[in-house]
All heavy atoms as an XYZ file, in Angstrom:
731
protein
N     118.453    103.233    118.563
C     117.357    104.057    118.115
C     116.116    103.183    118.001
O     116.154    102.076    117.491
C     117.680    104.683    116.758
C     116.533    105.507    116.248
S     116.688    106.057    114.536
C     118.127    107.061    114.603
N     115.014    103.699    118.487
C     113.738    102.994    118.413
C     112.788    103.826    117.561
O     112.788    105.050    117.639
C     113.167    102.810    119.808
C     111.883    102.023    119.829
C     111.408    101.810    121.242
C     110.084    101.074    121.212
N     109.563    100.848    122.541
N     111.989    103.155    116.766
C     111.014    103.885    115.957
C     109.657    103.201    116.057
O     109.561    102.035    116.424
C     111.465    103.954    114.492
O     111.498    102.667    113.943
N     108.615    103.948    115.746
C     107.270    103.391    115.748
C     106.422    104.164    114.745
O     106.763    105.268    114.342
C     106.640    103.432    117.132
S     106.215    105.076    117.701
N     105.324    103.551    114.368
C     104.374    104.221    113.493
C     103.649    105.286    114.299
O     103.280    105.059    115.448
C     103.357    103.208    112.936
O     104.073    102.208    112.214
C     102.349    103.871    112.026
N     103.450    106.453    113.722
C     102.615    107.459    114.353
C     101.520    107.844    113.371
O     101.579    107.497    112.192
C     103.420    108.677    114.837
C     104.118    109.464    113.754
C     103.504    110.564    113.168
C     105.395    109.126    113.349
C     104.156    111.301    112.190
C     106.057    109.857    112.380
C     105.426    110.942    111.796
N     100.517    108.515    113.868
C      99.334    108.816    113.074
C      99.159    110.314    112.894
O      99.526    111.107    113.757
C      98.086    108.208    113.732
C      98.133    106.703    113.696
C      98.832    105.991    114.652
C      97.515    106.001    112.674
C      98.912    104.609    114.600
C      97.582    104.620    112.612
C      98.293    103.932    113.579
O      98.371    102.569    113.506
N      98.590    110.659    111.750
C      98.315    112.051    111.420
C      96.896    112.170    110.887
O      96.306    111.181    110.443
C      99.314    112.591    110.367
C     100.720    112.660    110.934
C      99.291    111.757    109.093
N      96.353    113.380    110.961
C      95.049    113.690    110.356
C      95.248    114.901    109.453
O      96.142    115.721    109.670
C      93.942    113.981    111.404
C      93.610    112.747    112.216
C      94.333    115.131    112.309
N      94.410    115.008    108.453
C      94.462    116.144    107.545
C      94.041    117.399    108.318
O      93.198    117.328    109.220
C      93.569    115.891    106.304
C      93.925    116.809    105.148
C      92.114    115.981    106.627
C      95.151    116.394    104.429
N      94.625    118.530    108.030
C      94.238    119.774    108.708
C      92.778    120.096    108.400
O      92.310    119.873    107.297
C      95.127    120.920    108.246
C      96.543    120.763    108.702
C      97.387    121.959    108.285
N      98.721    121.790    108.795
C      99.107    122.109    110.036
N      98.251    122.650    110.871
N     100.340    121.907    110.433
N      92.062    120.656    109.394
C      90.640    120.941    109.228
C      90.381    122.005    108.166
O      89.462    121.905    107.382
C      89.991    121.401    110.545
C      89.871    120.314    111.575
C      91.073    120.265    112.500
O      91.930    121.179    112.452
O      91.169    119.292    113.273
N      91.185    123.052    108.180
C      90.994    124.145    107.232
C      92.271    124.296    106.423
O      93.011    125.264    106.573
C      90.643    125.443    107.971
C      90.147    126.510    107.018
O      90.268    126.381    105.805
N      89.600    127.566    107.577
N      92.514    123.310    105.571
C      93.776    123.269    104.855
C      94.002    124.504    103.998
O      95.087    125.053    103.965
C      93.883    122.008    103.988
C      95.198    121.965    103.287
C      96.357    121.676    103.996
C      95.311    122.292    101.952
C      97.593    121.692    103.387
C      96.535    122.317    101.328
C      97.669    122.010    102.046
O      98.880    122.049    101.433
N      92.972    124.973    103.304
C      93.145    126.131    102.427
C      93.637    127.349    103.206
O      94.553    128.050    102.789
C      91.844    126.457    101.702
O      91.512    125.401    100.844
N      93.048    127.605    104.366
C      93.450    128.741    105.194
C      94.870    128.552    105.721
O      95.690    129.472    105.659
C      92.484    128.905    106.357
O      92.948    129.889    107.248
N      95.170    127.348    106.249
C      96.510    127.074    106.768
C      97.550    127.200    105.660
O      98.636    127.726    105.878
C      96.588    125.678    107.376
C      95.893    125.583    108.720
O      95.515    126.635    109.266
O      95.722    124.456    109.210
N      97.201    126.725    104.475
C      98.116    126.821    103.331
C      98.459    128.279    103.045
O      99.617    128.648    102.920
C      97.492    126.153    102.110
C      98.262    126.382    100.844
N      97.945    127.391     99.974
C      99.332    125.747    100.329
C      98.794    127.355     98.959
N      99.650    126.368     99.145
N      97.448    129.115    102.976
C      97.668    130.530    102.671
C      98.410    131.262    103.791
O      99.258    132.111    103.535
C      96.342    131.231    102.398
C      95.687    130.719    101.142
O      96.354    130.245    100.231
N      94.373    130.791    101.090
N      98.102    130.915    105.053
C      98.676    131.626    106.188
C     100.074    131.153    106.572
O     100.930    131.946    106.933
C      97.772    131.498    107.411
C      96.436    132.193    107.240
O      96.331    133.043    106.320
O      95.509    131.883    107.997
N     100.311    129.840    106.529
C     101.541    129.291    107.092
C     102.463    128.605    106.100
O     103.659    128.533    106.314
C     101.209    128.290    108.204
C     100.367    128.873    109.291
C      99.045    128.483    109.446
C     100.877    129.823    110.157
C      98.259    129.026    110.446
C     100.097    130.377    111.152
C      98.783    129.971    111.295
N     101.926    128.025    105.026
C     102.741    127.208    104.134
C     102.580    127.638    102.673
O     102.266    126.827    101.813
C     102.356    125.731    104.268
C     102.230    125.266    105.691
C     101.012    124.849    106.186
C     103.332    125.248    106.535
C     100.888    124.423    107.505
C     103.215    124.827    107.845
C     101.993    124.410    108.332
N     102.800    128.899    102.347
C     102.538    129.368    100.982
C     103.454    128.752     99.929
O     103.149    128.802     98.752
C     102.764    130.876    101.079
C     103.683    131.035    102.233
C     103.308    129.954    103.205
N     104.559    128.122    100.358
C     105.489    127.530     99.405
C     105.009    126.182     98.869
O     105.575    125.648     97.930
C     106.883    127.372    100.030
C     106.879    126.570    101.301
C     106.970    125.185    101.276
C     106.770    127.195    102.530
C     106.946    124.456    102.439
C     106.752    126.474    103.695
C     106.845    125.104    103.649
O     106.804    124.383    104.803
N     103.967    125.617     99.463
C     103.451    124.341     98.976
C     102.674    124.598     97.690
O     101.840    125.482     97.621
C     102.546    123.661    100.026
C     103.359    123.338    101.277
C     101.926    122.402     99.455
C     102.535    122.757    102.394
N     102.949    123.806     96.693
C     102.331    124.031     95.387
C     100.835    123.733     95.410
O     100.330    123.031     96.290
C     102.999    123.157     94.331
O     102.627    121.807     94.497
N     100.140    124.250     94.424
C      98.701    124.006     94.289
C      98.409    122.517     94.141
O      97.333    122.053     94.499
C      98.155    124.774     93.099
N      99.370    121.768     93.655
C      99.184    120.312     93.508
C      98.946    119.660     94.869
O      98.144    118.749     94.997
C     100.399    119.693     92.827
C     100.202    118.249     92.436
C      99.075    118.038     91.438
O      98.822    118.920     90.603
O      98.441    116.963     91.505
N      99.619    120.148     95.908
C      99.417    119.585     97.240
C      98.044    119.936     97.794
O      97.484    119.190     98.581
C     100.526    120.012     98.194
C     101.769    119.180     97.994
C     102.853    119.669     97.300
C     101.824    117.883     98.472
C     103.978    118.893     97.091
C     102.941    117.094     98.277
C     104.014    117.605     97.580
O     105.120    116.828     97.381
N      97.495    121.070     97.397
C      96.133    121.418     97.799
C      95.173    120.371     97.226
O      94.264    119.899     97.901
C      95.753    122.838     97.329
C      94.302    123.147     97.636
C      96.667    123.872     97.964
N      95.389    119.983     95.984
C      94.558    118.940     95.359
C      94.746    117.600     96.058
O      93.787    116.875     96.291
C      94.907    118.798     93.874
C      94.556    119.998     93.043
C      95.010    119.782     91.616
C      94.923    121.055     90.810
N      95.530    120.918     89.490
N      95.975    117.259     96.395
C      96.258    115.996     97.073
C      95.568    115.943     98.431
O      95.033    114.913     98.832
C      97.775    115.778     97.212
C      98.374    115.496     95.830
C      98.094    114.649     98.170
C      99.887    115.481     95.795
N      95.558    117.058     99.159
C      94.930    117.100    100.478
C      93.457    116.723    100.416
O      92.917    116.140    101.355
C      95.085    118.494    101.088
N      92.813    117.002     99.311
C      91.391    116.689     99.168
C      91.139    115.196     99.039
O      89.993    114.747     99.119
C      90.819    117.414     97.953
C      90.811    118.922     98.136
C      90.310    119.631     96.904
C      90.357    121.136     97.117
N      89.974    121.874     95.923
N      92.190    114.392     98.877
C      92.048    112.945     98.761
C      92.021    112.227    100.105
O      91.934    111.007    100.139
C      93.191    112.372     97.904
C      93.086    112.809     96.471
O      92.029    112.730     95.874
N      94.182    113.279     95.926
N      92.119    112.967    101.181
C      92.109    112.375    102.510
C      90.843    112.799    103.242
O      90.368    113.911    103.064
C      93.351    112.810    103.294
C      94.627    112.314    102.673
C      95.350    113.104    101.801
C      95.091    111.044    102.957
C      96.517    112.651    101.217
C      96.251    110.566    102.380
C      96.962    111.372    101.508
N      90.320    111.888    104.044
C      89.073    112.159    104.775
C      89.353    112.955    106.043
O      90.264    112.625    106.805
C      88.384    110.846    105.141
C      87.851    110.096    103.953
C      87.136    108.843    104.399
C      86.613    108.078    103.192
N      85.969    106.828    103.597
N      88.551    113.973    106.261
C      88.680    114.792    107.471
C      88.443    113.947    108.709
O      87.516    113.135    108.749
C      87.693    115.944    107.425
N      89.289    114.102    109.708
C      89.135    113.396    110.980
C      89.657    111.974    110.993
O      89.767    111.373    112.054
N      89.988    111.410    109.857
C      90.493    110.035    109.802
C      91.990    110.030    110.065
O      92.731    110.849    109.536
C      90.214    109.415    108.439
C      90.715    107.989    108.326
C      90.369    107.367    106.996
C      90.914    105.943    106.940
N      90.632    105.294    105.657
N      92.437    109.076    110.903
C      93.858    108.936    111.196
C      94.532    108.102    110.114
O      94.016    107.069    109.695
C      94.072    108.267    112.553
C      93.701    109.138    113.721
C      94.074    108.448    115.014
C      93.810    109.332    116.203
N      94.248    108.687    117.452
N      95.705    108.570    109.687
C      96.513    107.859    108.693
C      97.867    107.528    109.313
O      98.509    108.410    109.895
C      96.718    108.723    107.444
C      95.435    108.974    106.696
C      94.662    110.087    106.970
C      94.991    108.082    105.734
C      93.470    110.315    106.288
C      93.802    108.298    105.048
C      93.051    109.417    105.329
O      91.871    109.621    104.668
N      98.327    106.277    109.189
C      99.646    105.940    109.728
C     100.751    106.487    108.829
O     100.656    106.448    107.607
C      99.642    104.409    109.706
C      98.726    104.051    108.580
C      97.662    105.121    108.579
N     101.796    107.006    109.461
C     102.970    107.446    108.719
C     103.957    106.289    108.741
O     104.419    105.868    109.791
C     103.589    108.714    109.341
C     104.886    109.077    108.641
C     102.593    109.863    109.286
N     104.248    105.755    107.565
C     105.081    104.564    107.447
C     106.553    104.886    107.237
O     107.411    104.047    107.491
C     104.546    103.693    106.311
C     103.055    103.344    106.442
C     102.574    102.606    105.210
C     102.800    102.543    107.696
N     106.840    106.092    106.755
C     108.223    106.537    106.569
C     108.222    108.056    106.457
O     107.205    108.664    106.126
C     108.822    105.915    105.312
N     109.382    108.646    106.740
C     109.553    110.097    106.649
C     110.834    110.354    105.856
O     111.833    109.658    106.036
C     109.684    110.738    108.050
C     109.902    112.238    107.953
C     108.466    110.423    108.907
N     110.789    111.349    104.965
C     112.016    111.728    104.259
C     112.155    113.245    104.222
O     111.169    113.974    104.225
C     112.073    111.137    102.855
C     111.097    111.716    101.857
C     111.303    111.069    100.486
C     110.326    111.623     99.466
N     110.550    111.056     98.133
N     113.411    113.694    104.223
C     113.719    115.122    104.111
C     113.547    115.560    102.667
O     113.879    114.819    101.746
C     115.165    115.405    104.537
C     115.380    115.166    106.014
O     114.431    115.374    106.785
O     116.501    114.781    106.388
N     113.052    116.796    102.499
C     112.839    117.344    101.161
C     113.293    118.798    101.163
O     113.071    119.524    102.126
C     111.337    117.275    100.779
C     111.102    117.875     99.411
C     110.829    115.849    100.826
N     113.914    119.207    100.072
C     114.266    120.605     99.876
C     113.389    121.144     98.757
O     113.339    120.572     97.672
C     115.746    120.758     99.487
O     116.547    120.202    100.533
C     116.110    122.213     99.278
N     112.685    122.235     99.046
C     111.795    122.855     98.062
C     112.365    124.204     97.677
O     112.771    124.988     98.543
C     110.378    123.058     98.656
C     109.736    121.713     98.985
C     109.503    123.857     97.710
C     108.414    121.832     99.700
N     112.387    124.472     96.385
C     112.744    125.799     95.899
C     111.427    126.456     95.503
O     110.765    126.046     94.555
C     113.713    125.737     94.706
C     114.026    127.144     94.217
C     114.979    124.991     95.102
N     111.030    127.468     96.276
C     109.748    128.139     96.065
C     109.799    129.033     94.835
O     110.869    129.293     94.270
C     109.382    128.966     97.298
N     108.618    129.505     94.406
C     108.523    130.391     93.239
C     109.396    131.632     93.376
O     109.929    132.138     92.398
C     107.073    130.808     92.992
C     106.212    129.664     92.505
O     106.775    128.671     91.988
O     104.979    129.749     92.641
N     109.533    132.134     94.613
C     110.357    133.328     94.835
C     111.833    132.974     95.050
O     112.620    133.794     95.495
C     109.817    134.137     96.007
C     109.834    133.356     97.309
O     110.303    132.196     97.323
O     109.380    133.900     98.329
N     112.187    131.730     94.759
C     113.543    131.188     94.836
C     114.058    131.004     96.257
O     115.247    130.761     96.460
C     114.510    132.014     93.990
C     114.160    131.994     92.517
C     115.177    132.713     91.654
O     116.276    133.036     92.146
O     114.852    132.933     90.475
N     113.192    131.110     97.260
C     113.580    130.762     98.618
C     113.702    129.251     98.722
O     112.919    128.515     98.128
C     112.551    131.251     99.639
C     112.681    132.725     99.900
O     113.756    133.282     99.811
N     111.567    133.362    100.232
N     114.665    128.784     99.492
C     114.862    127.355     99.709
C     114.229    126.995    101.049
O     114.512    127.629    102.068
C     116.361    126.997     99.688
C     116.568    125.538    100.038
C     116.957    127.325     98.331
N     113.368    125.986    101.044
C     112.656    125.571    102.247
C     112.985    124.110    102.531
O     112.853    123.259    101.660
C     111.127    125.734    102.059
C     110.382    125.257    103.296
C     110.784    127.166    101.724
N     113.431    123.833    103.745
C     113.674    122.453    104.180
C     112.395    121.948    104.840
O     111.849    122.599    105.721
C     114.833    122.393    105.171
C     116.159    122.826    104.591
C     116.671    121.901    103.504
O     116.417    120.683    103.573
O     117.328    122.397    102.579
N     111.923    120.807    104.411
C     110.682    120.257    104.944
C     110.770    118.737    104.904
O     111.859    118.175    104.781
C     109.465    120.805    104.155
O     108.265    120.353    104.780
C     109.492    120.384    102.711
N     109.647    118.068    105.016
C     109.628    116.608    104.973
C     108.369    116.118    104.283
O     107.406    116.865    104.112
C     109.712    116.036    106.384
O     108.622    116.485    107.150
N     108.420    114.857    103.900
C     107.253    114.192    103.337
C     106.991    112.931    104.138
O     107.911    112.316    104.669
C     107.470    113.826    101.868
C     107.502    115.007    100.939
C     107.666    114.586     99.489
O     108.175    113.519     99.178
N     107.221    115.439     98.587
N     105.707    112.558    104.204
C     105.292    111.333    104.871
C     104.822    110.325    103.828
O     104.132    110.698    102.884
C     104.109    111.598    105.809
C     104.415    112.477    106.992
C     103.385    113.169    107.608
C     105.693    112.615    107.509
C     103.622    113.970    108.712
C     105.944    113.416    108.606
C     104.895    114.095    109.217
N     105.171    109.065    104.036
C     104.608    107.991    103.227
C     103.362    107.504    103.948
O     103.442    107.018    105.083
C     105.607    106.845    103.060
C     105.119    105.667    102.224
C     104.866    106.094    100.782
C     106.119    104.524    102.280
N     102.197    107.694    103.337
C     100.922    107.321    103.948
C     100.086    106.500    102.963
O     100.212    106.670    101.757
C     100.113    108.558    104.401
C     100.801    109.286    105.527
C      99.862    109.500    103.246
N      99.232    105.620    103.492
C      98.315    104.905    102.600
C      97.186    105.842    102.174
O      96.770    106.713    102.926
C      97.782    103.764    103.475
C      97.945    104.246    104.872
C      99.122    105.182    104.872
N      96.711    105.650    100.958
C      95.630    106.482    100.447
C      94.309    105.732    100.542
O      94.270    104.533    100.828
C      95.884    106.867     98.983
O      95.894    105.684     98.191
C      97.197    107.612     98.833
N      93.233    106.437    100.281
C      91.898    105.828    100.329
C      91.702    104.754     99.258
O      90.899    103.862     99.424
C      90.819    106.907    100.180
C      90.722    107.849    101.355
C      90.349    107.131    102.652
O      89.455    106.269    102.621
O      90.963    107.438    103.678
N      92.453    104.816     98.171
C      92.308    103.803     97.116
C      93.352    102.689     97.249
O      93.671    102.008     96.281
C      92.336    104.437     95.732
C      93.645    105.136     95.444
O      94.540    105.170     96.274
N      93.758    105.708     94.269
N      93.893    102.526     98.468
C      94.803    101.439     98.833
C      96.157    101.493     98.129
O      96.806    100.476     97.929
C      94.131    100.072     98.610
C      92.803     99.886     99.354
C      92.208     98.542     99.023
C      92.982    100.048    100.852
N      96.602    102.688     97.769
C      97.957    102.912     97.278
C      98.748    103.597     98.373
O      98.220    103.906     99.437
C      97.933    103.791     96.021
C      97.373    103.057     94.832
O      97.672    101.897     94.603
N      96.540    103.734     94.062
N     100.002    103.862     98.113
C     100.842    104.624     99.028
C     101.299    105.875     98.316
O     101.523    105.871     97.104
C     102.053    103.803     99.481
C     101.667    102.609    100.283
C     101.546    101.370     99.677
C     101.407    102.721    101.630
C     101.183    100.260    100.412
C     101.039    101.624    102.379
C     100.925    100.385    101.764
N     101.459    106.977     99.084
C     101.819    108.248     98.472
C     102.746    109.018     99.413
O     102.524    109.054    100.623
C     100.540    109.062     98.231
C     100.760    110.409     97.593
S      99.213    111.363     97.449
C      98.309    110.356     96.305
N     103.789    109.617     98.837
C     104.601    110.563     99.587
C     103.878    111.903     99.562
O     103.571    112.419     98.494
C     105.976    110.727     98.954
C     106.884    109.566     99.199
C     107.195    108.582     98.313
C     107.592    109.266    100.404
N     108.055    107.689     98.895
C     108.313    108.084    100.181
C     107.680    109.880    101.650
C     109.125    107.504    101.150
C     108.477    109.302    102.621
C     109.195    108.131    102.373
N     103.570    112.436    100.737
C     102.763    113.650    100.835
C     103.482    114.653    101.731
O     104.050    114.291    102.770
C     101.359    113.334    101.417
C     100.508    114.578    101.482
C     100.670    112.257    100.599
N     103.414    115.920    101.338
C     104.021    116.994    102.117
C     103.501    116.953    103.550
O     102.297    116.931    103.787
C     103.684    118.336    101.463
C     104.570    119.452    101.865
C     105.959    119.278    101.298
O     106.164    118.616    100.299
N     106.922    119.873    101.957
N     104.391    116.948    104.517
C     104.003    116.779    105.920
C     103.108    117.904    106.438
O     102.280    117.684    107.323
C     105.243    116.659    106.800
O     106.035    117.821    106.704
N     103.230    119.097    105.895
C     102.465    120.239    106.400
C     100.965    120.129    106.185
O     100.209    120.857    106.824
C     102.968    121.545    105.765
C     104.287    122.017    106.307
C     105.488    121.386    105.615
O     105.311    120.488    104.780
O     106.612    121.792    105.924
N     100.503    119.251    105.320
C      99.055    119.147    105.132
C      98.398    118.340    106.257
O      97.185    118.279    106.341
C      98.660    118.590    103.748
C      98.968    117.114    103.615
C      99.295    119.399    102.639
C      98.379    116.496    102.354
N      99.235    117.745    107.131
C      98.724    116.934    108.232
C      99.019    117.566    109.588
O      99.891    118.416    109.712
C      99.375    115.548    108.216
C      99.024    114.714    107.032
C      99.935    114.527    106.010
C      97.787    114.100    106.936
C      99.625    113.742    104.912
C      97.465    113.315    105.845
C      98.386    113.137    104.832
N      98.310    117.089    110.604
C      98.593    117.396    112.009
C      98.851    116.065    112.708
O      98.244    115.050    112.380
C      97.402    118.066    112.687
C      97.105    119.449    112.193
C      96.080    120.184    113.036
C      94.921    119.329    113.468
N      93.901    120.046    114.234
N      99.704    116.077    113.720
C     100.003    114.897    114.522
C      98.752    114.449    115.262
O      98.020    115.271    115.816
C     101.117    115.223    115.524
C     101.487    114.081    116.425
C     102.153    112.983    115.925
C     101.166    114.121    117.766
C     102.509    111.927    116.754
C     101.523    113.083    118.609
C     102.202    111.972    118.095
N      98.475    113.134    115.251
C      97.274    112.603    115.900
C      97.581    111.506    116.914
O      96.688    110.787    117.339
C      96.308    112.073    114.837
N      98.851    111.348    117.286
C      99.203    110.395    118.319
C      99.848    109.130    117.784
O     100.131    109.004    116.593
N     100.045    108.151    118.702
C     100.673    106.882    118.318
C      99.688    105.715    118.369
O     100.059    104.592    118.122
C     101.917    106.583    119.173
C     101.564    106.546    120.657
C     103.006    107.612    118.900
C     102.694    106.076    121.523
N      98.449    106.010    118.650
C      97.404    104.988    118.704
C      96.423    105.183    117.555
O      96.017    106.311    117.279
C      96.644    105.080    120.029
O      95.562    104.194    120.031
N      96.025    104.091    116.884
C      95.083    104.230    115.766
C      93.664    104.594    116.200
O      92.849    105.001    115.370
C      95.114    102.859    115.090
C      95.584    101.912    116.151
C      96.460    102.715    117.064
N      93.330    104.459    117.481
C      91.981    104.797    117.943
C      91.849    106.262    118.225
O      92.670    106.963    118.644
C      91.584    104.012    119.202
C      91.351    102.552    118.914
C      92.622    101.727    118.991
O      93.472    101.978    119.853
O      92.779    100.835    118.165
């Protein structure tokens, strides 16, 4: 098995995408999404599986990405707030 770092960008219209496609993501993730700069590529350093139990008790299988933050920390963030941006940092 071979692995490599890949890059993601924050969704352009996160609020709309959240309401339309990912309603099970908590309001806390909406706040977290605001901590990333639009159009900036972030490297994904690790991926983990996550099981979410939504407010309506539906079980959702998803993932989280470990990404560096603007304040030079690392954070596990719900993968749905990002879009794939390739394997090159440019």
